N, C-alpha and C positions, 0 to 999 in steps of 0.2 A: 504494500500500500504506500502511496506517495505521502511524504511528510508535508506538514503545513508550510515548511520553509521552501518547498518546491512550487507552491501555488503562487502565480503572479498576483501582485496586489491589484485590487479593483479600483483603487483611488490613488491619486498622485500623492506621494509623500514629499516632504521638502527636498529629499535627495533626488527623487525622480524628476521633480520640477526643475531642479538645478541642472540635471543632465540634459533635459530638453532644451533649456535656454542656451546651454553652451553650444548646441548644434544649430541654432537658428541662423547665425551668420554663415557658417560653412555650407549649410544646405541652400541658403539663398544664393550664395555665390556659385555653387555647383549648378543650381537650376538656371541661373542667368547665363552662365558660361555654356551650358549644354544647349540652351535655346539659341544663343548667338551662333554657336558652331553649326547647329542644325539649319539655321536660317541661311548662313553662307553656303552650306552644301546644297540646299534646295535652290538657292538663287543661281548657283553655277549650273545646276542641271537645267533649269528652265531657260536660261540664256543659250545653253548648248543646244537644246531642242529647237529653239527659235532659229538659230543659225543653220543647223543641219537639216531640219525637217520642216521649217517654216511654220512651226506651231506657236501661236501667240502666247506670250508670257502672262501670268496672272496680273502683273503690273500693267501691261497693255490693256487687258480686259477690264481692269478696274478703271483705267483712264477713259476708255471708250464709254463705259457705263456712266461715269461721273459727268463726262462732257454732255451726254444727252440730257442731263438734269439741269444744265445751265441754260438760262435764257440767252439769246443771241448777244444782247449788249454786255452781259456779264462775261460771256465767252471772249468777246473782243477785248474787254478790259483786262482779262487774264493774259491774253496774248501780249498786250502792251506792257503789262506789269512784269512779265518774265522776259521781255526783250532784252538783249538780242538772241536769247535762247528760248523762244516761246514753246518749243516742244520738248527739248531735251531737259530743261530745268524742271518742269513738272514731273517728267518721267523719273528723273533722278530723285526728286523728293518722294515720289510714290515708292520707289525701290527702297530708299532709306526707311520710310515708314513701315514697309513690309518687314524689313529686317528687324526693326525695333519691336514691332508687334510680335514677331516670332521669338524674339529674346524674352519678352515679358511673359509669353505663353509658357515658357519654361517653368515659371512659378506656379501656374495653374496645374501643369503636369505634375510637379512635385507634390502639390497639395492632394491631388487625386491618387497618385501612386502610393503614398503613405508607406514609404520604405522604412523599416525598423532600423534605428541607428544605435551604434555604428553598424554599418552594413557588414554582413558576414562574408561577402565575396564580390567578384566583379561582374558576375552574370546577373542580368535583370531577372526579377521574379516574374511569375506568370501574370500577376496583377499588373506589373509594370508594362509588360508587353501588351496586355489587353487595353490598358489605358492609352498607351501610345497609338495602338491600332484604331481605337475608337475616336481618338482625337484627329488622326489623319483622315479617317472616313468622314467624320463630321465636317471638317474643313473642306473636303472635296465636295460634299453634297451642298454645303452652303455656297461655295463658289459656282457650282453648276447652276443652282437655282437663281442666284443673284445675277450671273452673267449669261443667262439662257439666251438672251437676244444678241449676245456678242460672240458666243463660242463657235458659230458657224463660219469661221474665217480660217483661211489657210494661205500663208504667204508663198506657197509653192503651187497653189492652184487646185487643190483637191475639191471635188464637188461639195456643195453646201452640206448635205446630209452626212456624208462621210467625214467632213471637217468637224461637225459637231461631235461625232463619236471619237475621233482622234484627239481633239482638244480635251474632251472629258477624260479620256484615258491618261493624257499627259498631266492633267491636274491631279489625278490619282497618284501618278508617279512622283510628281513634285512634292505633294504633301505626304506621300508614303515615305519618301526619303527623309523628309523632315522628321517624321515620327520615329523612324529607325535610328537616325543619328541622335535624336533627342534622348531616346531610351538608353542607348548604349553609353553615350557621353555622360549622362547623369549618373548612371550606375558606376561608371569608372571614377568619376570625380568625387563621389561621396566619401566621407570618413570611413575607414575600415577597422574592423576588429583585429586585434593582434592575436595570432594563434600560437599556442605553445610549441607546436611541432617545428616552427620556422623562427629563425632569429629575428628580433625586432628590426635590426639593421637591414636585413634582406627584404623584409616586408615593406619597410619604409622606402627602400630603393625601388621596389617594384611599383609602389604607388606613385612615386615621383616620376618614373619612366612612363607610366600609364597616363598621368596628367600631362606630361610633356607631349605624348602622342596626340592627345586631344587638342592641345595648344597648336601643335603642328598642323593638325587637320583644319582647325579654325583659320589659321594664317594662310594655309594652302588654298582653302576654299574661297577665302576673301580675295586672294591674289588671282585665282582662276576667274572669279566673278568679274573683277576689275578688268582682266585681260579680255574676257569674252565680251563685256560691254563695250570696250574700246574697239574690238573687231566689228561689233554690231554697228557702232557709230561711223565706221568707215564707209558704210553704205547710206549715210544720212542723205535724205532728200533735200539737198541744198538748194535746188532750183525752185522750191515752192514760192509762188508769187511772182515768177518771172513774167515781165511784160513785153508786149510787142511795140517797140518804139519806132518812130518815124525816122527816115533818113533824109536830111535836108528838106524837111517839111512834107515828105511823101511817104506813104506806106504802100507796099506791094498789094495788088488786088488779091493774090493768093499768098498767104503767109508761109514762108519756108518752115519746115518742121522744127528746125533749130531755133526759130524765133517765135514760134507759136506760144502764146501765154500758157502757163501751167500753174495749177494749184493742187495740193494734195493734203489729205488729213494725216498722212503717215509720217512717222519719224524715218522709217525705212520702207520704201515701196516694195510691193510684191515682186518676186522673181519667179514667174510662172514656169513650171515644168510642163511643156506642151504635151508630153506623153501622159501626164496625169490629168490635165485639164479637161473638163467637159462643159458643154452648155446644156442646161436642163430647161425644158419647157414643160410646165406642169400647172396644176391647179384646176380651175373651172374651165377646162378646155376639152374639146372632143376626144383627143387622144394625146396623152403625154408622150414625151420623147427626149432623147439625149443625143448630142452630136459631139463627135471628136472635131478637132481643128480641121482635119482633112475633109471630113464629111461636110462641114459647114461651108468650106470654100467651093464645094461642088454645086452648091445651090445657085440659082440664077442671081446675078448681082447687078447693081447699078453704081454709077459714080455721080456724085452731086456735090456742088459747092455749098457749104453751110458755115455761117458765122456763129461763133460762140462768144458769149460775154459772161464774165464772172460777176456775181452779185456784189462783190467787193469793188467793182469798177466805179470810181468816182466820176463826177461831172468832168468831161474832157479827159478821162483816164485812158489807160492803154492796156487794161486787162480784157482785150478783145482781139480776136484773130479770125481769119477765114482760111479754110483748107478744103481740098477736094477729098471727100471720103468715099471709099468703095466698100460695098457690102450688100447684104440682103435686106430688102424692105421688111419691116416688122409685120405688116399686114399680110405679106405673102408667106412669111414663116408661120404665122398663126393659121392661115388658110390651109397649109399643109397638115395641120393637126386638128382640122375640123372646126376651127374658129371657136370663139368664146361660147360657153354654155349660158343659158338663162341664169341670171343672178350675178354674173361676173360684172362688177362695177368698177373695180380697181385693177391696176397692173403694178406689180412690184418687181423691181430690178435689184438683184443681189450681186455684190462684187466679192471677189475672193478675199479682200481685206476687211470684210464685214460691213462695208458701206451699203446702205439700203435706201432706195427711193421708191415711194409709192405715190401713184398719181391716178386721177380718174381715167378710166380706160377710153371713154369716148373722146376726151380732150387729147389724149396721146395719139390715138389713131388719126384724128383730124390733122395733126401736124405731120403725118406720114414719116415716122422715124426710120432711121437706117441702123442696122447692126453692122458696124464697120470693122473690117480687119486690115484695111490699107488706108494710108494717109498720104495724099499727094504722090501717089504712084509707088510708095514704099510700104514695106511691112510696117504695121502700126508700131511706133516706138514704145518702149517699155513705159516711159513716163507719161505717155498718152493712152495707156490702157491695154497694151498687148496681153493677150491675143485678140481681145474683142471689147469694143465699147459701144454704147448706144448713143445715137445722136438724135435728140428731140428738138427739132427746129423751133425757134421762137421762145424757148425756155432758157433760163440762166444755166450756165455750164454745170453747176452743182447738181442739176437734175438730168444730166447726161452721163451716167456713171461709167467709170473706167473699170477695166479688169472684170468684165461681166462674166458671170458663171451660171446665173439662174434667172428665169423669167417665170413669174407666177401670176395667174389670174385669180382674183379673190373677190369675195363679196364684202370685204371690209378694208379699211385703211391699215397698212402695215407700218409700224413705227420705224424711225431711222433718225440718225444724227441731225440732218438738215431740218427736217420737219419738227422734231422734238424740241429743238432750240428756238423754234418760232420764226424761222426765216420765211420770207415771202414765197407764196405758192401761187404762181400764175404766169402769164405771158410777160416777156420783157417789156420794159418801158420804152417809149420812143426817145431816142437820144441823137444828138448831133455832136460833132467835135470839130474844132478849128485846128487844122494841122499847120497852116501857114497863112500869113506871115507871123513872125515873132520879133520882139525887140524893136530896134530902130530900122526904119526903112527910108530910102532917099525920097526927096520931094520931086515934083514935076515929072513923074513917070507913072505908068500904069502898073498896078500891083494885082497879082492874082491871089484872091482869098479862096482857100480850098480846104476840104476836109471830108469827113464821112458822116453818113446818117444811117440809122438802123432802127427798125421797128419789128424785127422778127418776121413771122409769117404774114403780118399785115402789109408789109412792103412800105415803100416811101413814095408818096404822091408829089410832094413839093418840099423844097428847102428854101428858106429866106435868110438873108444876111442884113445886119444893121451895122453901121459904122458910127452911130451916135448914141450907143448905149441902149438901143431898143426903141427910140422915138419914131424912126421911120424904117421901113423894110424894103429890101430889094430881092427879087426872085432870082435864085441861082440856077445854073444849068446842071442837069443831072446826067451822069453817064449810065448806060444800061447796066442793070445788075447782072452778076454772073448766074444767079438763079433767084427764085422767089424767096430763098432763105438766107440771103447774104446782105451785107452792108452795101450802101450806094455811095459812090463818089460824086461830090458836087464842087462846082467852081463858080466864082463871080469876079469879074474884072472891075477894079476900083481905081479911080484916079483922084487922089486926095486934092481938095480944093486949095488947101493951104497947109503950111507946117503946123504942128501942134500935137497934142495928146488925143488919141482916139481909143474908144472902147468898142471892140468888135463883138458882135453877138450873133449866134445862129440858132435857128429853130426849124423844126420839121413838121410836116403834116403826113400822117400815115395813110396807107392805102384805103382806109375806111373813111377818110375825110376828117379824122380827129386830130386837132392841133396838139402838138407837144405841150405838156404842162410847164408853166414857168415857176411852179412851186418848188423851192429849193429844199431838198432834204438829203441827209447823209445816206450812206450805204446800209446802215444797220437799223432795223432788220429787213427793210422792204426794198432795198436797192435805191440808188441815187436818182433824183430827178431835178430838173431845172435847166435853164439855158446855159450853154457853154459861152464863156466870155474870154477875150484876150485883149490885153492892153498893148498898144504900139505907139511909138513916137515917130512922127513924120518929120524929116528934115534933120 
């Protein structure tokens, strides 16, 4: 029979309370160190998966999720606040926050694991493994649920549904590694019992070496994370916001690919593996289907000049370009699949980088969009959406998604970054721009005032020019447009009556007879409006 001396006390004695207090600091430090090591290890893995397999990191998924919650003005304010690193700085803060959170979660793990101290050995107990496993699984489930609208992205071009599965599995790997390292590191770092069979010196040496191993793992993982992030940033999309400028007051009717304006939401744009990429046509349509890149190019195609304008284009701005796009008409592609079923009211376009645009189906079809795989006679450049982008004439460029991978007809609106932030949803505004002259011009000679006008699919009926700040107007001469979807070039010959300061103003009337509004507003969130003005000095 066991003696009473062998029965553990049921209440804390002064001695046991003192023993517990002496381990508070070592346990806290062990938990934090284990959490930090696990966080660095998981961070290295997630960046490695991003670089090798194009799987979005939890940090990127978090960023995409948060950005959708920001109204457009707040989003723009954030870009200004973090300038000149408006994308990398928030990403770095998010990564730092994730590592800090992972470090603090080490304390929660220690509290739940309840390891008896001093620990009897270096192997985690069954309870420790279960707690770590449950914590990893819980974090994975929370991430999948929270980022459900974001996980369908793949920067190497996997189809949307497969991307959701792959990204979900990658989240399990990331958090699974975190739990594994957390469990092992915590068990190793805890104070240990001294065993009579082994000398105290040998046991302390072993514990020192074990802790040194954890320290080495932490430093190595931190170094690997830093190195992988540096490699990731080598592919930084530096060309974001590139404009199409005039040359000596003129802009080419067709913008060269290298000069076409570009805007991207990504820190690093997709690098699509064409062998993996597919275009899916699905939803409320007669028959769903999938195309490889080769199969898509076998469809009947057309070439058409289309002008694109960014919603961030200010009055007289240069975030506007025109190219000749070649591809299949959207209406013909849908017809091959039996057209829309009754109840299909919206069409949603999904990109491999997770960007989604949803628009009323009737309005989209009325613009006769093109699914383009060539641009100005060349294979669609990567930064312009290779292998496929949709061109919706008359809409701002943000509603013509690049890196297209899925087209879905639905009976409801599908959420996406552009719409969730509250940006304008409709046809482009009528705009004009004065490209020449600028600055000082000589007196006693005829001067050509010229520029562009654009009203999307409505076309341009008339452009007027004023040289007295809008008091009187003169009708400009219009050049024939390249297509019904492009900008129009206009000119007017002016012979100044006398030297002095002049304010040139231009305005346009669209093809429906509607005069361009003179109401001045900025780009956020509805796109800029107002007359373009230029000040010149004659003489």
